[in-house]
C-alpha positions as CSV (number, residue, x, y, z in Angstrom):
1,M,95.9,84.8,117.7
2,Q,99.1,86.4,118.9
3,L,100.6,87.5,115.6
4,R,104.0,88.7,116.7
5,T,104.5,85.7,119.0
6,E,103.7,83.3,116.1
7,Q,106.1,85.1,113.7
8,T,108.8,85.2,116.3
9,K,108.5,81.4,116.7
10,T,109.0,80.9,113.0
11,I,112.0,83.2,112.9
12,N,113.6,81.5,116.0
13,T,113.1,78.1,114.5
14,M,114.8,79.3,111.3
15,L,117.7,80.8,113.2
16,N,118.1,77.5,115.1
17,L,118.5,75.7,111.8
18,G,115.1,74.1,112.1
19,Q,115.2,73.2,115.8
20,N,112.0,74.2,117.7
21,D,113.8,75.1,120.9
22,Q,115.7,78.3,121.3
23,G,119.0,76.9,122.5
24,F,121.8,74.9,120.8
25,K,121.9,71.1,120.5
26,N,125.7,71.0,120.3
27,W,128.6,73.4,120.2
28,E,129.5,72.5,116.6
29,Q,126.3,74.3,115.5
30,A,126.4,77.0,118.1
31,W,127.8,79.9,116.1
32,K,126.1,81.1,112.9
33,I,126.1,84.0,110.5
34,L,122.9,85.7,109.4
35,I,122.7,87.2,105.9
36,Y,119.6,89.3,105.1
37,D,118.4,91.9,102.7
38,K,116.9,95.2,103.8
39,H,113.3,93.9,103.7
40,C,114.0,90.9,105.9
41,E,116.1,93.0,108.3
42,N,112.9,95.1,108.7
43,I,110.9,91.9,109.4
44,I,113.3,90.9,112.2
45,A,113.7,94.4,113.7
46,P,110.4,94.5,115.7
47,L,110.8,90.9,116.9
48,L,114.4,90.5,118.0
49,L,117.1,92.8,119.4
50,V,120.8,92.2,118.9
51,G,121.0,90.5,122.3
52,D,118.2,88.1,121.3
53,L,120.2,87.2,118.1
54,R,123.3,86.5,120.2
55,K,121.3,84.1,122.4
56,L,120.3,82.3,119.3
57,G,124.0,81.9,118.3
58,I,124.1,84.6,115.7
59,T,127.6,86.1,115.9
60,L,127.4,88.2,112.8
61,H,124.5,89.7,110.8
62,L,125.4,91.1,107.5
63,H,123.6,92.6,104.5
64,L,123.3,90.4,101.4
65,H,124.7,92.9,98.9
66,A,127.5,94.2,101.1
67,D,131.1,93.2,100.6
68,R,131.7,90.1,102.7
69,Q,134.8,88.0,103.5
70,I,135.2,84.2,103.4
71,I,134.3,82.6,106.8
72,S,134.8,78.8,107.0
73,E,133.3,76.2,109.3
74,T,130.3,78.4,110.2
75,P,126.8,77.9,108.9
76,A,125.4,80.9,107.0
77,I,121.6,81.5,107.4
78,Y,120.2,83.5,104.5
79,F,116.9,85.3,105.1
80,I,115.9,87.2,102.0
81,Q,113.2,88.1,99.5
82,P,112.8,85.7,96.5
83,T,113.9,88.1,93.8
84,E,116.1,87.6,90.8
85,E,118.8,90.0,92.1
86,N,119.0,88.1,95.4
87,I,119.2,84.7,93.7
88,Q,122.0,86.0,91.5
89,R,123.9,87.1,94.7
90,I,123.4,83.7,96.3
91,I,124.9,82.0,93.2
92,Q,127.8,84.3,93.4
93,D,128.4,83.6,97.1
94,C,128.3,79.8,96.6
95,N,130.6,80.0,93.6
96,S,133.0,82.1,95.6
97,G,132.9,79.6,98.5
98,L,132.1,82.3,101.1
99,Y,130.7,79.8,103.5
100,D,130.8,76.0,103.9
101,L,127.1,75.5,104.6
102,F,124.2,77.6,103.2
103,Y,120.7,77.6,104.8
104,L,118.5,79.5,102.3
105,N,115.3,81.0,103.7
106,F,112.9,83.1,101.7
107,C,110.3,85.3,103.4
108,G,107.8,84.4,100.7
109,S,107.1,81.9,97.9
110,L,110.1,81.2,95.6
111,P,108.9,81.3,92.0
112,E,109.6,78.1,90.0
113,N,111.7,80.0,87.4
114,L,114.0,81.4,90.1
115,F,114.4,78.0,91.8
116,E,115.4,76.5,88.4
117,K,117.9,79.3,87.8
118,L,119.4,78.7,91.3
119,A,119.6,75.0,91.0
120,G,121.0,75.0,87.4
121,S,123.7,77.6,88.2
122,L,124.9,75.8,91.3
123,V,125.0,72.4,89.6
124,K,126.9,73.9,86.7
125,A,129.4,75.4,89.1
126,N,129.7,72.2,91.2
127,A,128.6,74.2,94.2
128,A,125.2,72.6,95.0
129,Q,126.7,70.5,97.8
130,R,127.1,73.7,99.9
131,I,123.3,74.1,100.1
132,V,121.9,72.3,103.2
133,K,118.3,73.5,103.1
134,I,116.0,75.7,101.1
135,C,112.8,76.9,102.9
136,E,109.9,79.2,102.2
137,Q,109.2,80.7,105.6
138,H,106.1,82.8,104.6
139,T,106.9,85.6,107.0
140,D,106.5,88.4,104.4
141,F,105.0,91.0,106.8
142,L,106.1,93.1,109.7
143,A,104.5,92.1,113.1
144,L,104.8,95.5,114.8
145,E,102.7,94.4,117.8
146,Q,100.6,91.4,118.7
147,N,97.6,92.8,116.8
148,L,99.3,95.1,114.4
149,F,101.1,94.5,111.1
150,S,102.4,96.3,108.1
151,F,103.6,95.1,104.6
152,N,106.1,97.9,104.5
153,I,105.3,98.7,100.9
154,Q,106.1,102.4,100.3
155,N,103.9,105.0,98.5
156,T,101.0,102.6,98.0
157,Y,98.2,105.3,98.0
158,Q,100.0,107.0,95.1
159,S,100.6,103.7,93.2
160,L,97.1,102.5,93.6
161,S,95.6,105.8,92.5
162,L,97.5,105.8,89.2
163,P,96.7,102.7,87.1
164,G,99.7,101.1,85.5
165,K,102.7,99.0,86.3
166,N,103.3,100.3,89.9
167,E,99.7,99.5,90.8
168,Q,100.1,95.9,89.7
169,I,103.4,95.6,91.6
170,V,101.8,96.8,94.8
171,L,98.8,94.5,94.5
172,E,101.1,91.5,93.8
173,K,103.2,92.3,96.8
174,A,100.2,92.8,99.0
175,L,98.7,89.5,97.8
176,N,101.9,87.6,98.6
177,S,102.1,89.2,102.1
178,I,98.4,88.4,102.8
179,F,99.2,84.8,101.9
180,S,102.1,84.8,104.4
181,L,99.9,86.3,107.1
182,I,97.2,83.7,106.6
183,L,99.8,80.8,106.7
184,T,101.2,82.3,110.0
185,M,97.7,82.4,111.5
186,N,97.0,78.8,110.3
187,T,93.4,79.4,109.4
188,I,91.4,80.2,106.3
189,P,89.3,83.4,106.9
190,I,86.1,84.5,105.4
191,I,86.7,87.5,103.1
192,Q,84.5,90.6,103.1
193,A,85.1,93.6,100.9
194,P,83.3,96.4,99.0
195,K,82.3,95.5,95.5
196,Y,84.8,97.8,93.8
197,L,87.6,95.7,95.4
198,E,86.1,92.5,94.0
199,G,89.0,91.8,91.6
200,F,91.6,91.8,94.4
201,A,89.3,90.0,96.9
202,K,88.8,87.2,94.3
203,Q,92.6,86.9,93.8
204,I,92.9,86.3,97.6
205,E,90.1,83.8,97.5
206,N,91.7,81.9,94.6
207,K,95.1,81.8,96.4
208,L,93.3,80.3,99.4
209,R,91.5,77.7,97.2
210,E,94.9,76.6,95.8
211,L,96.2,76.3,99.3
212,I,93.3,74.1,100.4
213,K,93.6,72.0,97.2
214,S,97.3,71.4,98.0
215,G,96.2,69.3,101.0
216,A,97.4,71.8,103.7
217,T,95.4,71.5,106.9
218,F,94.2,74.5,108.8
219,S,92.2,75.1,111.9
220,T,88.5,75.4,111.0
221,A,87.2,76.2,114.5
222,Q,86.1,79.8,114.9
223,R,87.4,81.0,111.5
224,P,88.1,84.8,111.5
225,V,86.8,87.3,109.0
226,F,89.3,89.2,106.8
227,I,87.8,92.6,106.1
228,L,89.5,94.2,103.0
229,L,89.1,98.0,102.8
230,D,90.5,100.8,100.7
231,R,92.1,104.0,102.0
232,N,89.5,106.2,100.2
233,I,86.8,104.8,102.5
234,D,88.0,107.4,105.0
235,L,91.0,109.5,103.8
236,S,90.4,112.2,106.4
237,V,91.7,110.1,109.3
238,M,95.1,110.2,107.7
239,F,95.3,114.0,108.2
240,S,93.8,114.1,111.7
241,H,95.7,115.5,114.6
242,S,95.5,113.4,117.7
243,W,96.4,113.4,121.4
244,I,97.0,109.7,121.5
245,Y,100.6,109.1,122.5
246,Q,101.6,106.6,119.8
247,A,99.8,108.6,117.1
248,L,101.6,111.7,118.2
249,V,105.0,110.0,118.2
250,H,104.3,108.7,114.7
251,D,103.1,112.0,113.4
252,F,105.7,114.4,114.9
253,L,108.7,112.1,115.3
254,D,108.2,109.9,112.2
255,M,108.3,106.6,114.1
256,K,109.5,103.7,111.8
257,L,109.7,100.0,112.8
258,N,109.0,101.0,116.4
259,K,112.1,103.4,116.5
260,V,112.4,107.2,116.7
261,Q,115.1,109.8,116.8
262,V,114.8,112.8,119.1
263,E,116.7,116.1,119.2
264,I,117.6,116.9,122.9
265,Q,119.6,119.6,124.6
266,D,122.6,118.1,126.4
267,Q,124.9,120.1,128.7
268,T,128.6,119.3,128.4
269,N,131.3,121.4,130.2
270,N,128.6,124.0,131.0
271,I,127.7,124.4,127.3
272,M,124.3,123.4,126.0
273,Q,124.5,121.4,122.8
274,S,122.0,119.8,120.5
275,K,122.3,116.0,120.3
276,T,120.3,113.3,118.5
277,K,119.1,110.3,120.5
278,F,117.8,107.1,118.9
279,Y,115.2,105.2,120.9
280,S,113.5,101.8,120.5
281,L,109.9,101.6,121.5
282,D,109.3,97.9,121.8
283,K,107.9,95.2,124.0
284,D,110.8,95.6,126.4
285,D,109.7,99.1,127.2
286,S,107.0,98.6,129.8
287,F,106.0,102.2,130.0
288,W,105.5,102.4,126.2
289,V,103.6,99.1,126.1
290,N,101.2,100.4,128.8
291,S,100.9,104.0,127.4
292,V,100.6,103.8,123.6
293,A,96.8,104.3,123.6
294,K,96.8,107.0,126.3
295,M,96.3,110.7,125.9
296,F,99.4,112.9,125.9
297,P,98.6,114.9,129.0
298,Q,98.0,111.6,130.9
299,I,101.5,110.5,129.7
300,A,103.0,113.6,131.4
301,V,101.3,112.8,134.7
302,E,102.4,109.1,134.6
303,I,106.0,109.9,133.7
304,N,106.1,112.3,136.7
305,E,104.7,109.6,139.0
306,Q,107.3,107.1,137.8
307,L,110.1,109.7,138.3
308,N,108.9,110.3,141.9
309,E,108.8,106.5,142.5
310,Y,112.3,106.2,141.1
311,T,113.5,109.0,143.4
312,R,112.0,107.4,146.5
313,T,113.6,104.0,145.7
314,K,116.9,105.6,145.0
315,E,116.8,107.5,148.3
316,S,116.1,104.2,150.1
317,V,119.1,102.6,148.4
318,S,121.3,105.5,149.4
319,K,120.2,105.3,153.0
320,I,121.1,101.6,153.2
321,Y,124.6,102.4,151.9
322,Q,125.0,105.3,154.3
323,D,123.8,103.2,157.2
324,N,126.3,100.5,156.3
325,D,129.2,102.9,155.7
326,S,128.8,104.9,158.9
327,N,129.5,103.8,162.5
328,N,132.0,101.2,161.5
329,E,133.2,100.8,165.1
330,S,129.8,100.3,166.5
331,R,129.0,97.8,163.7
332,I,131.8,95.6,165.1
333,N,129.9,95.3,168.4
334,N,126.6,94.3,166.6
335,S,125.4,90.8,167.1
336,E,125.9,88.4,164.2
337,I,122.2,88.3,163.6
338,E,122.0,92.1,163.2
339,L,125.0,92.0,160.8
340,L,123.3,89.2,158.8
341,D,120.1,91.1,158.5
342,K,121.9,94.2,157.3
343,T,123.9,92.2,154.8
344,K,120.7,90.6,153.4
345,E,119.0,94.0,153.1
346,L,122.0,95.5,151.3
347,G,122.2,92.4,149.0
348,A,118.5,92.8,148.1
349,F,119.0,96.5,147.2
350,M,122.1,95.6,145.2
351,S,120.0,93.2,143.1
352,V,117.5,96.0,142.5
353,L,120.1,98.4,141.2
354,P,120.3,97.2,137.6
355,Q,116.5,97.3,137.4
356,L,116.6,100.8,138.9
357,Q,119.1,102.0,136.3
358,E,117.1,100.5,133.5
359,K,114.0,102.2,134.8
360,K,115.8,105.6,134.9
361,K,116.8,105.1,131.3
362,Q,113.2,104.4,130.4
363,I,112.0,107.5,132.3
364,D,114.6,109.7,130.6
365,K,113.7,108.3,127.2
366,H,110.0,109.3,127.6
367,I,110.8,112.6,129.2
368,N,112.9,113.4,126.1
369,I,110.2,112.2,123.8
370,G,107.5,114.1,125.7
371,T,109.6,117.3,125.7
372,S,110.1,117.1,122.0
373,L,106.4,116.5,121.4
374,L,105.4,119.3,123.7
375,K,107.7,121.7,121.8
376,K,106.2,120.8,118.5
377,I,102.6,121.0,119.9
378,Q,103.3,124.5,121.2
379,E,105.1,125.8,118.1
380,R,102.3,124.6,115.9
381,N,99.3,125.3,118.2
382,I,98.1,121.8,117.6
383,D,95.3,122.0,120.2
384,S,93.6,124.6,118.1
385,F,93.5,122.3,115.1
386,I,92.3,119.3,117.2
387,N,89.4,121.4,118.7
388,I,88.1,122.5,115.3
389,E,88.6,119.1,113.7
390,E,86.4,117.7,116.4
391,S,83.8,120.4,115.8
392,I,83.8,119.7,112.0
393,L,83.4,115.9,112.5
394,S,80.7,116.2,115.2
395,R,78.9,119.0,113.3
396,S,78.1,120.5,116.6
397,N,78.9,124.2,117.3
398,F,81.1,124.4,114.2
399,D,82.0,128.1,113.6
400,R,83.3,128.5,110.0
401,Q,84.8,131.9,111.1
402,I,87.2,130.1,113.4
403,L,88.2,127.8,110.5
404,H,88.9,130.8,108.3
405,E,90.9,132.6,111.0
406,L,93.0,129.5,111.8
407,I,93.9,129.0,108.1
408,R,94.5,132.7,107.6
409,D,96.7,133.2,110.7
410,P,100.4,132.6,109.8
411,T,101.4,132.2,113.5
412,K,99.1,129.2,113.9
413,G,100.5,125.9,112.7
414,L,102.6,124.9,109.6
415,I,101.1,125.2,106.2
416,E,100.8,121.4,106.3
417,D,98.5,121.6,109.4
418,K,96.3,124.1,107.6
419,I,96.0,121.9,104.5
420,R,95.2,118.9,106.7
421,L,92.4,120.8,108.3
422,L,90.9,122.0,105.0
423,L,91.0,118.4,103.6
424,I,89.2,117.1,106.7
425,Y,86.6,119.8,106.2
426,I,86.0,118.9,102.6
427,L,86.0,115.2,103.1
428,S,83.6,115.2,106.0
429,S,81.0,117.4,104.4
430,D,78.3,116.2,102.0
431,S,78.3,119.3,99.9
432,I,80.3,122.5,100.3
433,Q,79.7,125.6,98.3
434,T,82.5,126.9,96.0
435,A,82.1,130.3,97.6
436,D,82.9,128.8,101.0
437,I,86.1,127.0,99.9
438,Q,87.5,129.6,97.5
439,P,88.6,132.1,100.2
440,L,90.4,129.3,102.1
441,E,92.0,128.1,98.9
442,Q,93.3,131.7,98.1
443,E,94.7,132.0,101.7
444,L,96.7,128.8,101.3
445,E,98.0,129.9,97.9
446,R,99.0,133.2,99.5
447,L,100.9,131.2,102.1
448,G,102.8,129.3,99.4
449,C,100.7,126.2,98.7
450,T,100.6,126.4,94.9
451,Y,99.0,123.0,94.4
452,I,96.0,123.4,96.6
453,S,93.5,123.9,93.8
454,Q,94.6,120.6,92.2
455,L,94.4,118.9,95.5
456,I,90.9,120.0,96.2
457,E,89.7,119.0,92.7
458,F,91.2,115.5,93.0
459,V,89.6,115.0,96.4
460,N,86.2,116.1,95.1
461,Q,86.4,114.0,91.9
462,R,88.3,110.9,92.8
463,V,88.1,110.4,96.6
464,K,84.7,111.6,97.8
465,P,82.7,109.2,95.5
466,L,84.4,106.2,97.3
467,S,84.3,107.6,100.8
468,S,82.0,106.4,103.5
469,L,82.9,109.2,105.9
470,S,80.0,111.5,105.2
471,T,77.5,108.7,105.8
472,V,79.1,107.7,109.0
473,T,79.7,111.3,110.1
474,N,75.9,111.9,110.0
475,S,75.8,109.4,112.9
476,S,77.8,111.7,115.0
477,V,81.2,109.9,114.7
478,L,84.0,111.6,116.6
479,R,87.7,111.1,116.8
480,N,89.1,109.4,119.9
481,N,91.3,112.4,121.0
482,S,89.2,115.3,122.3
483,F,89.3,117.0,125.6
484,T,87.3,119.8,127.3
485,Q,86.6,122.8,125.1
486,N,89.1,124.9,127.1
487,S,92.4,124.3,125.4
488,F,94.9,123.0,128.0
489,M,97.8,124.2,125.8
490,Q,96.6,127.8,125.9
491,R,97.6,128.0,129.5
492,G,101.1,128.5,128.4
493,F,103.2,125.6,129.6
494,S,106.9,126.3,129.4
495,S,108.1,122.8,130.0
496,F,107.0,119.1,130.2
497,A,107.1,119.4,134.0
498,D,104.7,122.3,133.8
499,L,102.3,120.3,131.7
500,V,102.3,117.6,134.4
501,K,101.1,120.0,137.1
502,T,98.1,121.3,135.3
503,S,97.0,118.8,132.7
504,V,95.2,116.2,134.9
505,N,92.1,118.4,135.2
506,Y,91.7,118.6,131.5
507,L,91.4,114.9,130.7
508,R,88.1,114.0,129.2
509,P,88.7,111.7,126.3
510,N,86.0,111.0,123.8
511,T,85.5,107.4,122.9
512,Q,83.3,107.5,119.9
513,D,84.0,105.4,116.9
514,L,85.8,106.3,113.7
515,C,84.4,105.6,110.2
516,I,86.3,102.3,109.8
517,T,85.2,101.1,113.2
518,R,81.5,101.7,112.4
519,L,82.0,99.9,109.1
520,V,83.6,96.9,110.9
521,E,80.8,96.9,113.5
522,S,78.2,96.9,110.7
523,L,79.8,94.0,109.0
524,L,80.3,91.9,112.2
525,E,76.7,92.4,113.2
526,A,75.2,92.1,109.7
527,K,73.7,95.5,109.8
528,T,72.4,97.2,106.6
529,N,73.6,100.7,107.3
530,F,76.7,102.3,105.8
531,G,76.2,100.2,102.6
532,T,77.9,97.2,104.1
533,D,74.9,95.0,103.1
534,S,76.3,95.0,99.6
535,Y,79.8,93.9,100.6
536,L,81.2,90.7,99.1
537,Y,81.2,87.6,101.2
538,L,83.8,85.0,100.0
539,D,84.6,81.6,101.4
540,A,87.4,79.6,99.8
541,Y,85.9,76.3,101.2
542,T,82.6,76.9,99.3
543,P,82.6,75.2,95.8
544,I,82.9,77.6,92.9
545,G,79.5,78.7,91.7
546,S,77.8,77.9,95.0
547,L,76.6,80.6,97.5
548,P,78.5,80.4,100.8
549,R,76.6,80.0,104.0
550,R,77.0,83.2,105.9
551,Q,78.8,82.9,109.2
552,S,78.0,85.3,112.0
553,N,79.3,85.7,115.6
554,F,83.0,86.1,114.5
555,Q,85.3,85.9,117.5
556,E,88.3,87.3,115.6
557,A,88.6,89.8,112.7
558,I,91.5,91.0,110.6
559,V,91.0,94.5,109.2
560,F,93.3,95.3,106.3
561,V,93.6,98.7,104.5
562,L,95.1,99.0,101.1
563,G,96.8,102.4,100.6
564,G,98.1,103.1,104.0
565,G,97.0,103.2,107.7
566,N,97.7,104.9,110.9
567,Y,97.8,104.4,114.7
568,L,94.7,106.5,115.4
569,E,92.6,104.0,113.4
570,Y,94.3,101.1,115.1
571,H,93.6,102.3,118.6
572,N,90.0,103.2,117.8
573,L,89.5,99.6,116.7
574,Q,91.1,98.2,119.8
575,E,88.8,100.4,121.9
576,F,85.9,99.0,120.0
577,V,87.0,95.4,120.9
578,K,87.1,96.4,124.6
579,K,83.6,97.6,124.4
580,Q,82.5,94.4,122.6
581,N,84.1,92.4,125.4
582,Q,82.4,94.5,128.1
583,Q,79.0,93.9,126.4
584,R,79.8,90.2,126.1
585,K,79.6,90.2,122.4
586,P,81.3,87.4,120.3
587,L,84.3,89.5,119.1
588,K,87.3,88.7,121.2
589,N,90.2,90.0,119.2
590,L,90.9,92.3,116.2
591,I,94.1,92.5,114.2
592,Y,94.7,95.7,112.2
593,G,97.1,96.0,109.3
594,T,97.9,98.0,106.2
595,T,100.3,98.2,103.2
596,D,102.3,100.8,105.2
597,F,102.0,103.1,108.2
598,V,102.0,106.6,106.7
599,T,102.4,109.9,108.5
600,P,100.1,112.8,107.6
601,A,103.1,114.6,105.9
602,Q,103.8,111.5,103.8
603,M,100.2,111.0,102.8
604,L,99.9,114.7,101.9
605,Q,103.0,114.3,99.6
606,Q,101.5,111.3,97.9
607,L,98.1,113.1,97.4
608,K,100.0,116.1,96.0
609,S,101.9,113.8,93.5
610,V,98.7,112.0,92.4
611,S,96.7,115.2,92.0
612,E,99.5,116.8,89.9
613,Q,99.5,113.8,87.6
614,T,95.7,113.4,87.2
615,I,94.4,117.0,87.4
616,K,95.5,119.5,84.8
617,K,95.9,123.1,85.7
């Protein structure tokens, strides 16, 4: 299943007014206006660029709740969430006669009460004739990559940790988005989940039963498994530092919807000035696509190689120009064949120039991103944190004195880095003596972290009882981001170019599995370790009250995490799939998704908020 491809097809068909092809049938319907809310704009953002929208005939794309002018004789395609506020605005637009033709598309299911409100209001205002079509597109998720999705629901860990209205809102949104995801995949999966998530897992199963009962048909060959997990199964991964390129960009540059902004130094009139650059990291960036899972030092080497290749090609082009511009008099005496050959060669290079310019933009983009990352890595001594995190998780040669020194030293890392390290230490250990933690807690309080005691108490009381990390860590699970013990950053690189020259000898990535990967493997292979033998097994095709016949040898899995996810987990799971394929095991593809992709800083803020509301001083 190519998730992004399938969702793009659905969006393209919607923008083509229901036509399956991507062109226009006639010029009368060529030009269209797209009206969307913020959520649906975010759904489109990873799929289609502005140029793609133009090719589909979208001349304007406007926000639903912005002030808009009347535009006649042009179809208006609405792509919005089915909310009461949005329905009210559609009624207002129809009554005002903003457009002649309205094509209403909802990203999820339109509740019956909202449909009745829409229909009744339009009939009453004699504006119903403006509505050409109303569709439920069931695209209520963000397909960030072919095997990666997000529901873009903010602060879910905080909401799910505090019982109440917000928790129910998050679960309802997640349920509707899972429904959209399954409809896009056109298959009914088997559901597996830990017992404490039984309530939500059964809601998904019931939704699927209703879908089957409605008469909808789905592919039943090679049904996938939908593995439902909770963030507390392994919270430590959300605080881990990593060398993986995509994980670094997300952590340090706060990547959102495959876009980042980077501060660069730009020289204008011999004056260095700081400037903000905005970059898209999408499917059209071939370097990004091929490098997301690679280690940062390796990225430096490959950028340098691409820069050298660009320079060589540029010099070849320049030489052709020089050869054609010089010796004009002798060129007149050349034979027609020689002139023809020269012209063809020059023409070939002229056709390469646009590609060459695009490649240079791509190289400059990643040099700027790499330079920004390197600066933050050096300023915060990130390699020191990665090394000790690896030691903690592997439980090999772990020196507690180094942990104490790193937290105590004000020149090493931000206070955020130190808190992240301490939380990893607590979460990965079966039992830690109070006497061991207290000095570290006092050091962080001295550095200004006034909430650390509440944070530690919340983790010990509420998170560790649900965590599978300590069980899996006993099996020597490591992060997929370690290098040799000698820190390559300690060699004092002054620039990104410096890093290129020396980093290649330091690449020795570790490919061990994370906690979530070991759990997934245990479920897929029906093992009894890590407590997965007690996981629920739900099949919507099985009659209620009957025990489902357990399927094995799944070729595809969907791993979904309630409460937030990150790119480190995603890439570790993709590495697991590669190993499965190499060993000729059944699993061919794995899709990873979450309620939202959360940076360590964002997760720390949510954890702080939850601990302050649940733990009294």
